[in-house]
C-alpha positions in Angstrom: 155.3 -197.7 153.1 157.3 -195.7 150.6 159.7 -196.2 147.7 159.6 -192.9 145.8 159.9 -189.2 146.9 156.7 -188.6 145.0 154.8 -190.4 147.8 156.3 -187.9 150.3 155.0 -185.1 148.0 151.5 -186.6 148.2 151.6 -186.7 152.0 152.8 -183.1 152.1 150.0 -182.1 149.8 147.4 -183.6 152.1 148.9 -182.6 155.5 151.7 -179.9 155.2 154.7 -180.2 157.4 153.5 -177.2 159.5 150.3 -179.0 160.3 151.9 -182.1 161.8 152.2 -182.7 165.5 155.0 -185.3 164.8 157.1 -186.6 161.9 155.4 -189.2 159.7 157.1 -192.5 160.3 157.8 -194.3 157.0 159.1 -197.7 156.0 161.2 -198.1 152.8 160.1 -201.0 150.6 162.9 -202.9 148.7 162.0 -204.8 145.6 162.6 -208.5 146.5 161.8 -209.9 143.1 164.2 -212.3 141.3 165.6 -211.3 137.9 166.7 -214.2 135.7 168.2 -213.9 132.2 165.8 -216.5 130.9 162.8 -216.2 133.2 162.8 -212.4 133.4 161.1 -210.7 136.3 159.9 -213.2 138.8 157.9 -211.8 141.7 155.5 -208.9 142.4 155.8 -205.5 140.8 155.6 -203.0 143.6 158.8 -201.1 144.5 161.3 -199.7 141.9 164.1 -200.0 144.4 166.0 -203.2 143.4 169.6 -202.5 143.9 171.6 -201.2 146.9 172.3 -197.8 145.4 168.7 -197.1 144.6 167.6 -198.0 148.2 170.3 -195.8 149.7 169.5 -192.8 147.5 165.8 -192.8 148.4 166.7 -193.4 152.1 168.9 -190.3 151.9 166.1 -188.3 150.3 163.8 -189.2 153.1 166.4 -188.4 155.8 166.8 -184.9 154.3 163.1 -184.3 154.1 161.5 -182.3 156.9 158.4 -184.0 158.5 159.4 -187.6 157.9 161.3 -190.2 159.8 162.6 -193.4 158.2 162.2 -196.2 160.7 162.1 -199.5 158.8 162.8 -201.5 155.6 160.5 -204.1 154.1 161.1 -206.7 151.4 158.4 -209.2 150.5 159.7 -212.2 148.5 156.4 -213.2 146.9 158.1 -215.6 144.4 159.1 -217.7 147.4 156.4 -217.0 150.0 153.4 -217.1 147.7 154.0 -219.8 145.1 153.2 -223.5 145.7 156.1 -225.9 145.3 154.9 -229.4 146.2 155.0 -232.2 143.7 157.3 -233.5 140.9 156.0 -230.9 138.4 157.2 -228.2 140.7 160.9 -229.0 140.7 161.7 -226.0 138.6 159.8 -223.7 141.0 161.8 -225.1 143.9 165.0 -224.5 142.0 164.0 -220.9 141.3 163.1 -220.3 144.9 166.4 -221.6 146.2 168.3 -219.4 143.8 166.1 -216.4 144.6 166.6 -216.9 148.4 170.4 -216.9 148.0 170.4 -213.8 145.7 168.0 -211.9 148.0 169.9 -212.7 151.2 173.1 -211.1 149.8 171.3 -208.1 148.2 168.9 -207.4 151.1 171.8 -207.5 153.6 173.8 -205.0 151.6 170.8 -202.7 151.1 169.9 -202.7 154.8 173.5 -202.0 155.7 173.5 -199.0 153.3 170.2 -197.7 154.6 171.4 -198.0 158.2 174.3 -195.6 157.3 171.6 -193.0 156.6 168.9 -193.8 159.2 168.8 -195.7 162.5 166.3 -198.4 161.6 163.9 -199.9 164.2 163.1 -203.0 162.1 163.6 -204.9 158.9 160.6 -206.9 157.8 160.7 -209.8 155.4 159.1 -213.0 154.3 155.7 -214.6 154.3 154.2 -217.9 155.4 155.9 -219.8 152.6 159.4 -218.4 153.1 159.8 -218.5 156.9 162.8 -220.8 156.7 164.8 -218.8 154.2 163.9 -215.5 155.6 164.8 -216.6 159.1 168.3 -217.5 157.9 168.8 -213.8 156.7 170.6 -212.1 159.6 169.6 -208.6 158.3 165.9 -209.4 158.9 164.5 -208.5 162.4 160.9 -209.6 161.9 159.2 -212.1 159.7 155.7 -211.6 158.4 153.5 -214.8 158.4 149.9 -214.0 157.7 147.7 -216.2 155.5 149.2 -219.5 156.7 148.0 -218.9 160.3 144.5 -219.7 159.0 145.6 -222.8 157.1 143.8 -222.0 153.8 144.0 -224.5 151.0 146.7 -222.7 149.0 149.2 -224.0 151.6 148.3 -227.6 151.0 150.8 -227.2 148.1 153.9 -226.3 150.1 156.8 -228.6 150.7 157.9 -227.4 154.1 154.6 -226.1 155.5 151.5 -228.3 156.2 149.1 -226.3 158.3 146.0 -227.7 160.1 143.0 -225.8 158.6 142.0 -223.3 161.2 139.3 -221.3 159.4 136.3 -222.0 157.1 133.0 -220.5 156.1 129.6 -221.9 155.4 127.1 -221.1 152.6 123.5 -222.1 152.6 121.8 -224.2 150.0 119.0 -222.1 148.5 118.1 -223.9 145.3 117.9 -227.4 143.8 118.0 -227.0 140.0 118.1 -230.7 139.5 118.6 -233.9 141.5 122.4 -233.8 141.2 123.0 -230.2 141.9 122.7 -227.9 144.9 123.1 -224.2 144.5 124.6 -222.2 147.3 123.9 -218.5 148.1 127.0 -216.4 147.1 130.4 -217.9 147.3 132.5 -215.9 144.8 135.2 -215.2 147.4 138.1 -215.3 145.0 141.8 -214.8 146.1 144.3 -212.5 144.5 146.7 -213.7 141.8 146.3 -215.1 138.3 142.7 -216.2 137.7 142.3 -220.0 138.0 140.7 -222.8 139.9 143.3 -222.5 142.7 142.0 -219.0 143.5 138.5 -220.3 144.3 137.0 -221.5 147.6 137.2 -225.3 148.1 134.1 -227.2 149.2 135.2 -229.5 152.0 132.1 -230.7 153.9 130.0 -232.6 153.2 132.7 -234.5 151.4 132.4 -235.4 147.8 131.3 -231.9 146.5 132.8 -230.1 143.6 132.0 -226.9 141.6 130.9 -226.8 138.0 133.6 -225.9 135.6 131.3 -223.7 133.5 130.0 -221.7 136.4 132.4 -222.1 139.4 132.0 -219.7 142.3 129.8 -216.6 141.7 128.9 -213.4 143.4 125.3 -214.5 143.6 125.4 -218.3 143.6 127.7 -221.3 143.6 126.3 -224.6 142.2 128.0 -227.8 143.5 127.6 -231.3 142.3 128.9 -234.7 143.3 127.5 -237.6 145.3 126.9 -235.5 148.4 124.9 -232.9 146.4 122.0 -235.4 146.0 121.5 -235.5 149.8 121.5 -231.7 150.4 118.2 -230.0 151.1 117.3 -226.3 151.0 118.6 -224.7 154.2 121.5 -227.1 154.6 125.0 -225.6 154.9 128.1 -226.4 152.9 131.5 -225.6 154.5 134.3 -224.2 152.3 138.0 -223.4 152.8 139.3 -220.1 151.3 142.5 -219.9 149.2 144.5 -217.4 151.1 143.3 -215.4 154.1 142.1 -212.0 153.0 138.9 -213.2 151.5 137.2 -213.8 154.9 138.1 -210.4 156.3 136.9 -208.8 153.1 133.4 -210.4 153.4 132.7 -210.9 157.1 132.3 -208.7 160.1 133.7 -211.2 162.6 135.4 -214.6 163.2 133.7 -217.1 165.5 136.3 -218.7 167.6 135.6 -222.4 168.4 137.4 -224.7 170.8 136.4 -228.3 171.6 133.2 -227.7 169.7 132.1 -224.7 171.7 131.9 -221.0 170.7 134.4 -219.3 173.0 134.8 -215.9 171.4 134.0 -213.6 168.5 136.7 -211.4 167.0 135.9 -208.5 164.6 137.6 -208.2 161.3 138.7 -204.8 160.1 135.4 -204.6 158.2 133.6 -205.3 161.4 135.5 -202.5 163.0 134.3 -200.2 160.2 137.5 -200.0 158.2 137.8 -200.4 154.4 141.4 -200.2 153.3 141.0 -201.3 149.7 
């Protein structure tokens, strides 16, 4: 994934062109953020390539560069795909997302057309779980990324057009009983990316009626929970939680247990389980 010739310089510094068996296949990342005169920059800050001319210029630089082959374009509309929009207080968010989708469809199509004049692209990737509908409507996109929502984490409970059935959860053991109304779980600080807040924390879902403590929340070592159900928990019991996005489970676990009709039918390794550590 590239958006700057400096990244090509870095690759050449590690593996010179003469030492490569084949060209390095690269994908150009277009900035999909929304720029509003009052709201300012809305979206993630990753690529500096926002307009058509910038995208074409870097694509041309890649095409001229020995040892590289430009094969794709990516544009992730985080302000649409990754922001909850359900509820009356989110009307402004929905309005921003509609405006952003319309602006991006025009700009992305023009940028892709310009890049295709320079390189024969194999794919144009866009979207995320929360923007499937608008990304699908963009004819310049050939593949849609939909990752976190496949697990149905609790972030997606707040989406207007997407209501997944929760498909993944994790269990933590009760290891301490500091008082009659509190049960303390081992670990639990599996926090999702984004602005720090309660919506980034795991959500206790079973037994029902549990909640975290506002002054302690989920911690690396322990997570106290309270509520009516906490009084019935004993040391050794398990509490099930839903994660906020999807990456948290793969960051902490070696494998997913696949369950169907109450039976364990498979076990699938995460990238950590396969010995990889990307971040």
